[in-house]
N, C-alpha and C positions, 0 to 999 in steps of 0.2 A: 261764484258759480257762473258757469257759461250760459249764455242766452241761447235759446233754440234757434233764433235767427242767425246767430254767428255760426252755429254748427251747420245749418243748411247752406250758408254761403261758402263754408269750407268744402262741403260735399260737392258743390257745383264749381269749385275752383275759383270762386270770386273773392272770398275772404282769405286773409293770410293765415298760414298754418301756425299752430301752437308749437313753439319750440320745445316745450316740456312734454309733449305727447310721446308716448312710447312708440318705438318704431320696430315692431315685430311683424312677421309675415302674416300672422293671424289677424292682427289689428288692421293691416292694409287690406286683407281680403274682406273683413267685415265692413270697412268703409267703402270698398268697391261695391259690395252688395247693397249697402244702404244708398249709395249714389244711384245705382240702377233703379232701385225701388222708387226713389224720390223722383227721378226723371220720368218714369212710367206713370207715376201718379199725376205729375204736372201735365203730361201729354193727355191723360184721360180726362182731367178737368177741362182742358182746352177743348177737346172733342165734345164733351158734354155741353159746354157753353155755346159752341158753334151750332150744335144740333138744336139747342133751346132757342137760339136766335132765329134760325131758319124756320122753325115750326110756326113762329108768329108772324 
């Protein structure tokens, strides 16, 4: 079973790709949307931490 961290690294182009993964257009689009969502989430977390640090 794949680890969640391995999947996140693949979404961010840090981890190596799974050679057995299906290569269809729909899977590629799904991974693209997941990648965008993950990046936006990380950016939002960074902004929240910066605002929290500035407040104090």
